[in-house]
PABA-988097 format. One record per residue (C-alpha): residue in three letters; residue number from 1; x, y negated, z negated. Coordinates in Angstrom, 1 decimal. Layout:
# PABA-988097
{"ALA"; NUM; {X; Y; Z}}
...
END
This chain:
# PABA-988097
{"MET"; 1; {-64.9; 1.2; 26.1}}
{"GLY"; 2; {-64.6; -0.3; 29.5}}
{"GLU"; 3; {-62.5; -3.2; 28.2}}
{"THR"; 4; {-58.8; -3.2; 28.9}}
{"HIS"; 5; {-56.4; -5.5; 27.3}}
{"GLU"; 6; {-53.6; -6.8; 29.5}}
{"VAL"; 7; {-50.2; -6.6; 28.0}}
{"PRO"; 8; {-48.3; -9.8; 28.8}}
{"ARG"; 9; {-45.3; -9.2; 30.9}}
{"HIS"; 10; {-42.3; -11.4; 30.4}}
{"THR"; 11; {-39.5; -12.1; 32.8}}
{"VAL"; 12; {-36.0; -13.4; 32.3}}
{"ALA"; 13; {-37.2; -16.8; 33.2}}
{"ASP"; 14; {-39.6; -16.8; 30.2}}
{"PHE"; 15; {-36.7; -16.7; 27.7}}
{"VAL"; 16; {-35.0; -19.9; 26.7}}
{"PRO"; 17; {-31.3; -19.4; 25.9}}
{"HIS"; 18; {-29.7; -21.0; 22.9}}
{"LEU"; 19; {-28.7; -24.4; 24.0}}
{"GLY"; 20; {-25.2; -24.3; 22.5}}
{"TYR"; 21; {-23.9; -21.2; 24.2}}
{"ALA"; 22; {-23.4; -19.7; 27.6}}
{"THR"; 23; {-25.5; -16.7; 28.5}}
{"GLU"; 24; {-23.4; -15.2; 31.2}}
{"GLY"; 25; {-20.5; -12.7; 31.2}}
{"GLN"; 26; {-19.2; -10.4; 28.5}}
{"THR"; 27; {-18.8; -11.4; 24.9}}
{"PHE"; 28; {-16.1; -8.8; 24.1}}
{"GLY"; 29; {-13.7; -10.1; 21.5}}
{"GLY"; 30; {-15.5; -13.3; 20.7}}
{"ILE"; 31; {-18.6; -15.4; 20.8}}
{"PRO"; 32; {-19.4; -17.7; 23.8}}
{"LEU"; 33; {-18.3; -21.3; 23.7}}
{"PRO"; 34; {-20.8; -24.1; 24.2}}
{"ASN"; 35; {-22.0; -24.6; 27.8}}
{"THR"; 36; {-19.4; -26.3; 30.0}}
{"PRO"; 37; {-19.2; -26.5; 33.7}}
{"GLY"; 38; {-17.6; -23.5; 35.3}}
{"PRO"; 39; {-17.5; -19.9; 34.2}}
{"PRO"; 40; {-18.3; -19.0; 30.7}}
{"GLN"; 41; {-15.5; -19.4; 28.1}}
{"TYR"; 42; {-15.0; -17.6; 24.9}}
{"ARG"; 43; {-13.4; -18.3; 21.6}}
{"PRO"; 44; {-12.2; -15.7; 19.1}}
{"GLN"; 45; {-14.5; -14.9; 16.2}}
{"PRO"; 46; {-13.7; -16.6; 12.9}}
{"GLN"; 47; {-13.2; -13.2; 11.1}}
{"PRO"; 48; {-12.1; -9.9; 12.6}}
{"LEU"; 49; {-14.5; -7.0; 12.6}}
{"HIS"; 50; {-11.9; -4.5; 11.3}}
{"PHE"; 51; {-10.4; -4.1; 7.9}}
{"ALA"; 52; {-6.7; -4.6; 7.0}}
{"MET"; 53; {-4.8; -1.4; 6.5}}
{"GLY"; 54; {-4.5; -0.5; 2.8}}
{"LYS"; 55; {-7.5; -2.5; 1.7}}
{"LEU"; 56; {-10.9; -1.0; 1.1}}
{"PRO"; 57; {-14.0; -2.8; 2.3}}
{"PRO"; 58; {-15.7; -4.9; -0.5}}
{"ALA"; 59; {-18.7; -2.6; -0.6}}
{"ILE"; 60; {-16.6; 0.4; -1.4}}
{"VAL"; 61; {-14.6; -1.5; -4.0}}
{"GLU"; 62; {-17.9; -2.6; -5.6}}
{"ARG"; 63; {-19.2; 1.0; -5.5}}
{"GLU"; 64; {-16.0; 2.3; -7.2}}
{"GLU"; 65; {-16.3; -0.3; -9.9}}
{"PHE"; 66; {-19.9; 0.6; -10.5}}
{"ASP"; 67; {-19.1; 4.3; -10.7}}
{"HIS"; 68; {-16.3; 3.5; -13.2}}
{"ILE"; 69; {-18.8; 1.5; -15.4}}
{"GLN"; 70; {-21.3; 4.3; -15.3}}
{"GLU"; 71; {-18.6; 6.8; -16.3}}
{"ARG"; 72; {-17.6; 4.6; -19.3}}
{"LEU"; 73; {-21.2; 4.3; -20.3}}
{"ARG"; 74; {-21.6; 8.1; -20.2}}
{"ALA"; 75; {-18.6; 8.4; -22.4}}
{"ILE"; 76; {-20.0; 5.9; -24.9}}
{"GLU"; 77; {-23.3; 7.6; -24.9}}
{"GLY"; 78; {-21.8; 11.1; -25.2}}
{"GLY"; 79; {-22.9; 12.2; -21.7}}
{"LYS"; 80; {-22.3; 15.9; -21.0}}
{"ASP"; 81; {-20.5; 15.4; -17.7}}
{"TYR"; 82; {-17.8; 13.2; -19.1}}
{"ALA"; 83; {-14.4; 14.9; -19.6}}
{"PHE"; 84; {-13.8; 13.4; -23.1}}
{"ALA"; 85; {-17.3; 13.7; -24.4}}
{"ILE"; 86; {-16.5; 16.9; -26.3}}
{"MET"; 87; {-13.9; 16.0; -28.8}}
{"ALA"; 88; {-13.7; 19.2; -30.8}}
{"GLU"; 89; {-9.9; 19.3; -30.2}}
{"PRO"; 90; {-8.8; 15.7; -29.6}}
{"CYS"; 91; {-5.1; 16.5; -29.3}}
{"LEU"; 92; {-2.8; 19.4; -28.5}}
{"VAL"; 93; {-1.8; 19.8; -32.2}}
{"PRO"; 94; {-4.8; 18.7; -34.3}}
{"ASP"; 95; {-3.3; 19.7; -37.6}}
{"VAL"; 96; {0.1; 18.1; -37.4}}
{"VAL"; 97; {1.5; 16.6; -40.6}}
{"ILE"; 98; {3.7; 13.5; -40.0}}
{"PRO"; 99; {6.3; 12.9; -42.7}}
{"SER"; 100; {5.8; 9.6; -44.6}}
{"LYS"; 101; {9.1; 8.1; -43.5}}
{"PHE"; 102; {9.0; 9.4; -40.0}}
{"LYS"; 103; {9.9; 6.8; -37.3}}
{"VAL"; 104; {9.4; 7.8; -33.6}}
{"PRO"; 105; {12.7; 7.6; -31.8}}
{"ASP"; 106; {13.1; 5.6; -28.6}}
{"PHE"; 107; {12.9; 8.2; -25.8}}
{"ASP"; 108; {13.9; 7.9; -22.2}}
{"LYS"; 109; {10.6; 8.4; -20.5}}
{"TYR"; 110; {10.2; 11.3; -18.1}}
{"LYS"; 111; {8.2; 10.4; -15.0}}
{"ASP"; 112; {8.8; 13.4; -12.7}}
{"THR"; 113; {11.9; 12.0; -11.0}}
{"THR"; 114; {14.6; 13.8; -13.0}}
{"CYS"; 115; {15.4; 17.3; -14.2}}
{"PRO"; 116; {12.8; 18.5; -16.8}}
{"LYS"; 117; {15.4; 20.7; -18.5}}
{"ASN"; 118; {17.7; 17.7; -19.1}}
{"HIS"; 119; {14.7; 15.7; -20.4}}
{"LEU"; 120; {14.0; 18.5; -22.9}}
{"LYS"; 121; {17.6; 18.6; -24.0}}
{"MET"; 122; {17.6; 14.9; -24.7}}
{"TYR"; 123; {14.3; 15.1; -26.5}}
{"ASN"; 124; {15.5; 17.9; -28.7}}
{"ARG"; 125; {18.7; 16.0; -29.6}}
{"LYS"; 126; {16.7; 12.9; -30.6}}
{"MET"; 127; {14.3; 15.0; -32.7}}
{"GLY"; 128; {17.0; 17.2; -34.1}}
{"ALA"; 129; {16.3; 16.4; -37.7}}
{"TYR"; 130; {12.7; 17.8; -37.2}}
{"SER"; 131; {13.7; 20.8; -35.1}}
{"LYS"; 132; {12.1; 23.2; -37.7}}
{"ASN"; 133; {8.7; 21.3; -37.5}}
{"GLU"; 134; {7.3; 22.7; -34.2}}
{"LYS"; 135; {4.0; 20.9; -34.5}}
{"LEU"; 136; {5.8; 17.5; -34.9}}
{"LEU"; 137; {7.9; 18.3; -31.8}}
{"MET"; 138; {4.8; 19.2; -29.8}}
{"HIS"; 139; {2.8; 16.2; -31.0}}
{"PHE"; 140; {5.5; 13.5; -30.3}}
{"PHE"; 141; {6.6; 15.0; -26.9}}
{"GLN"; 142; {3.9; 12.8; -25.4}}
{"GLU"; 143; {5.9; 9.8; -26.5}}
{"SER"; 144; {8.7; 10.8; -24.1}}
{"LEU"; 145; {6.4; 10.9; -21.1}}
{"ILE"; 146; {5.1; 8.2; -18.7}}
{"GLY"; 147; {2.6; 8.0; -15.8}}
{"ALA"; 148; {1.1; 11.1; -14.4}}
{"VAL"; 149; {3.1; 13.3; -16.7}}
{"VAL"; 150; {1.2; 11.9; -19.7}}
{"THR"; 151; {-2.0; 12.9; -17.9}}
{"TRP"; 152; {-0.6; 16.4; -17.5}}
{"TYR"; 153; {0.2; 16.6; -21.2}}
{"THR"; 154; {-3.3; 15.3; -22.3}}
{"ASN"; 155; {-5.0; 17.9; -20.0}}
{"LEU"; 156; {-3.1; 20.8; -21.4}}
{"GLU"; 157; {-5.4; 23.5; -22.8}}
{"PRO"; 158; {-4.7; 23.8; -26.6}}
{"SER"; 159; {-5.7; 27.5; -26.4}}
{"ARG"; 160; {-2.7; 28.2; -24.1}}
{"VAL"; 161; {0.0; 26.2; -26.0}}
{"HIS"; 162; {0.6; 27.6; -29.5}}
{"SER"; 163; {4.2; 26.8; -30.0}}
{"TRP"; 164; {7.0; 24.4; -29.0}}
{"LYS"; 165; {8.4; 27.1; -26.8}}
{"ASP"; 166; {5.0; 27.4; -25.0}}
{"LEU"; 167; {5.0; 23.7; -24.4}}
{"MET"; 168; {8.6; 23.7; -23.0}}
{"ILE"; 169; {7.8; 26.6; -20.7}}
{"ALA"; 170; {4.7; 24.9; -19.4}}
{"PHE"; 171; {6.6; 21.6; -18.9}}
{"ILE"; 172; {9.4; 23.3; -17.0}}
{"ARG"; 173; {7.0; 25.4; -14.8}}
{"ARG"; 174; {5.1; 22.3; -13.9}}
{"TYR"; 175; {8.0; 19.9; -13.1}}
{"GLN"; 176; {10.8; 22.3; -12.0}}
END
């Protein structure tokens, strides 16, 4: 019990600096240059320590890619937390009957930059021959949409859209 161990005490003189670099002065903005006569000199670092505006750090990009892969796997495996896992109603009009000689007209695509009422008028004109078939009008309306508007259409709740009129009202309310 009477023994005491001495803790070695080091001084600055005990440390040997790296031979290639100066050990004096600040290193803000760079790393020291090799020892040269005179005051310490510094050179800029080869890579900046900040990220360019608009670009995500590689670690975040990798994490997002990983999350995306996990989400796709859950969809394949039928995971409960995936939005499309429950496919009881895969589309807005599940029981649509498409005529055998029907050809989808070429529509001007709506992308939320023009008047939704004018888009509906043009859609109705192109689908005029099928104006009595509401289910066909509702089903092929998605062919006249692009971008985020398609996402809006695919996320419509089928229990709230029962007719072509319901769909037109929902479309105008959303994009007016």
